[in-house]
PANUVO-238819 format. One record per residue (C-alpha): residue number from 1; residue in one letter; chain; x, y, z. Coordinates in steps of 0.001 Angstrom, whole numbers, plus 524288, in hexadecimal, padded with zeros to 5 digits. Layout:
<pts>
+-----+------+-------+-------+-------+-------+
!  nr ! rest ! kette !  east ! north !    up !
+-----+------+-------+-------+-------+-------+
! NUM !    A !     A !     X !     Y !     Z !
...
+-----+------+-------+-------+-------+-------+
</pts>
This chain:
<pts>
+-----+------+-------+-------+-------+-------+
!  nr ! rest ! kette !  east ! north !    up !
+-----+------+-------+-------+-------+-------+
!   1 !    M !     A ! 80069 ! 80043 ! 80048 !
!   2 !    I !     A ! 80570 ! 80CD8 ! 7FBFF !
!   3 !    E !     A ! 8043E ! 8175B ! 807D0 !
!   4 !    Q !     A ! 7FF24 ! 8243A ! 803A8 !
!   5 !    P !     A ! 80707 ! 83049 ! 80635 !
!   6 !    S !     A ! 803DC ! 8389F ! 81154 !
!   7 !    K !     A ! 7FFED ! 846DE ! 80FF9 !
!   8 !    L !     A ! 80DD1 ! 84B91 ! 81381 !
!   9 !    E !     A ! 8124D ! 842B2 ! 80978 !
!  10 !    L !     A ! 80B1B ! 8483A ! 7FF0A !
!  11 !    I !     A ! 80DC2 ! 855F6 ! 80221 !
!  12 !    I !     A ! 81D14 ! 85473 ! 8036E !
!  13 !    N !     A ! 81C2B ! 84A45 ! 7F864 !
!  14 !    I !     A ! 823C0 ! 84075 ! 7FDF0 !
!  15 !    K !     A ! 81F75 ! 832E2 ! 80100 !
!  16 !    F !     A ! 8264D ! 82D2C ! 80E13 !
!  17 !    K !     A ! 82977 ! 81E32 ! 80D5F !
!  18 !    D !     A ! 82A44 ! 81D7C ! 81B79 !
!  19 !    Q !     A ! 81E6D ! 82243 ! 8221E !
!  20 !    E !     A ! 823D4 ! 81FE6 ! 82F4E !
!  21 !    L !     A ! 8300E ! 82859 ! 82C2E !
!  22 !    L !     A ! 8271A ! 8329B ! 82799 !
!  23 !    K !     A ! 81E64 ! 833BE ! 833DC !
!  24 !    K !     A ! 82C22 ! 833BA ! 83C23 !
!  25 !    S !     A ! 83083 ! 83E0D ! 833DE !
!  26 !    L !     A ! 825AA ! 8471E ! 837EC !
!  27 !    I !     A ! 826A3 ! 8438C ! 846F3 !
!  28 !    H !     A ! 82D98 ! 84EB9 ! 84E4C !
!  29 !    K !     A ! 8348B ! 84B18 ! 85B16 !
!  30 !    S !     A ! 82BEE ! 85350 ! 86380 !
!  31 !    F !     A ! 82085 ! 8495F ! 85F44 !
!  32 !    D !     A ! 828DB ! 83CB9 ! 86144 !
!  33 !    N !     A ! 8351F ! 83CB7 ! 86791 !
!  34 !    T !     A ! 83A7C ! 8314A ! 86220 !
!  35 !    N !     A ! 83382 ! 82D50 ! 854C4 !
!  36 !    N !     A ! 83550 ! 83B28 ! 84EA3 !
!  37 !    N !     A ! 83B6A ! 840F1 ! 8432B !
!  38 !    E !     A ! 84789 ! 84833 ! 84884 !
!  39 !    K !     A ! 85196 ! 841B0 ! 83F44 !
!  40 !    L !     A ! 847B0 ! 840F5 ! 83483 !
!  41 !    E !     A ! 846EF ! 8503D ! 8375F !
!  42 !    F !     A ! 8546C ! 85189 ! 836B1 !
!  43 !    L !     A ! 856A9 ! 84983 ! 82A51 !
!  44 !    G !     A ! 84B31 ! 85137 ! 82451 !
!  45 !    D !     A ! 85008 ! 85EA4 ! 82729 !
!  46 !    R !     A ! 85D42 ! 85B83 ! 81F98 !
!  47 !    V !     A ! 8567B ! 85667 ! 81489 !
!  48 !    L !     A ! 84CDD ! 8626E ! 813DE !
!  49 !    G !     A ! 859DE ! 86B46 ! 8144F !
!  50 !    L !     A ! 8603F ! 86434 ! 80908 !
!  51 !    V !     A ! 852CE ! 8642E ! 80130 !
!  52 !    L !     A ! 85142 ! 872ED ! 80354 !
!  53 !    A !     A ! 8600F ! 8761C ! 80155 !
!  54 !    K !     A ! 860C3 ! 86F5D ! 7F379 !
!  55 !    T !     A ! 85282 ! 87595 ! 7EFA6 !
!  56 !    L !     A ! 8566D ! 88393 ! 7F3B3 !
!  57 !    L !     A ! 863BA ! 882E8 ! 7ED4C !
!  58 !    K !     A ! 85CE8 ! 87D78 ! 7DFF8 !
!  59 !    I !     A ! 85358 ! 888A7 ! 7E198 !
!  60 !    Y !     A ! 85BB0 ! 892FE ! 7E48F !
!  61 !    P !     A ! 86919 ! 88ED1 ! 7DE0E !
!  62 !    E !     A ! 86D68 ! 89DDE ! 7DCA6 !
!  63 !    D !     A ! 86ACE ! 8A172 ! 7EBC4 !
!  64 !    K !     A ! 8757B ! 8A1C2 ! 7F6C4 !
!  65 !    E !     A ! 87588 ! 897BE ! 8013B !
!  66 !    G !     A ! 87236 ! 8A108 ! 80BCA !
!  67 !    V !     A ! 86586 ! 8A545 ! 80315 !
!  68 !    I !     A ! 86280 ! 89601 ! 801BF !
!  69 !    D !     A ! 864E9 ! 89380 ! 80EE1 !
!  70 !    K !     A ! 85A63 ! 89DF1 ! 8136D !
!  71 !    K !     A ! 85111 ! 89824 ! 80A2D !
!  72 !    F !     A ! 853EA ! 88B1C ! 8100A !
!  73 !    A !     A ! 8520B ! 88F16 ! 81E35 !
!  74 !    N !     A ! 8455F ! 895E7 ! 81A62 !
!  75 !    L !     A ! 8412E ! 8894D ! 81450 !
!  76 !    V !     A ! 843F3 ! 8802D ! 82146 !
!  77 !    N !     A ! 83F9D ! 88A6A ! 82BC0 !
!  78 !    K !     A ! 8343E ! 8872C ! 8351A !
!  79 !    K !     A ! 82C01 ! 891B1 ! 83001 !
!  80 !    T !     A ! 82C6F ! 88BE3 ! 821B0 !
!  81 !    C !     A ! 82BA9 ! 87E54 ! 82519 !
!  82 !    L !     A ! 81F6B ! 881AC ! 82D1E !
!  83 !    L !     A ! 81851 ! 88843 ! 822FF !
!  84 !    I !     A ! 81B39 ! 87CEE ! 819CA !
!  85 !    A !     A ! 816DB ! 872CD ! 824E5 !
!  86 !    K !     A ! 80A83 ! 87B52 ! 825D6 !
!  87 !    K !     A ! 808AD ! 87B3F ! 816BB !
!  88 !    I !     A ! 80895 ! 86CA1 ! 81561 !
!  89 !    E !     A ! 80037 ! 86A75 ! 82241 !
!  90 !    L !     A ! 80C9F ! 86393 ! 8275A !
!  91 !    K !     A ! 80624 ! 860F1 ! 83534 !
!  92 !    D !     A ! 7FBB8 ! 8596A ! 82FAA !
!  93 !    L !     A ! 803C4 ! 85143 ! 825C5 !
!  94 !    L !     A ! 80CB1 ! 84E48 ! 83187 !
!  95 !    S !     A ! 801A6 ! 84972 ! 83990 !
!  96 !    Q !     A ! 7FBCE ! 8411A ! 82E64 !
!  97 !    V !     A ! 80917 ! 83BDB ! 82C9D !
!  98 !    I !     A ! 80D24 ! 83805 ! 83A04 !
!  99 !    H !     A ! 7FEA9 ! 832AD ! 83DF7 !
! 100 !    T !     A ! 7FF52 ! 82AAA ! 83215 !
! 101 !    K !     A ! 8005F ! 81B92 ! 83465 !
! 102 !    V !     A ! 80A47 ! 81524 ! 82BD9 !
+-----+------+-------+-------+-------+-------+
</pts>
């Protein structure tokens, strides 16, 4: 049986093979001190940084590093992340994924 993608997977256009790992990646240590996303968050931050840096360098090949660095910082700051989270209704999506039986 082929499992239907969650609404989160549809929005971000990524199908996760391991649904348990997806759930774990969404659990903050303040919610569960032992089974949480701390190491996955660390890894994800580095992957996101690499993808954003590569994209910014491609979009702005003539800009100096300092200018690109400011654009990068603007993309990853809490305010921007909060706006994106609200736009895609991340709170509801997280709840749906975490409470879905695997």
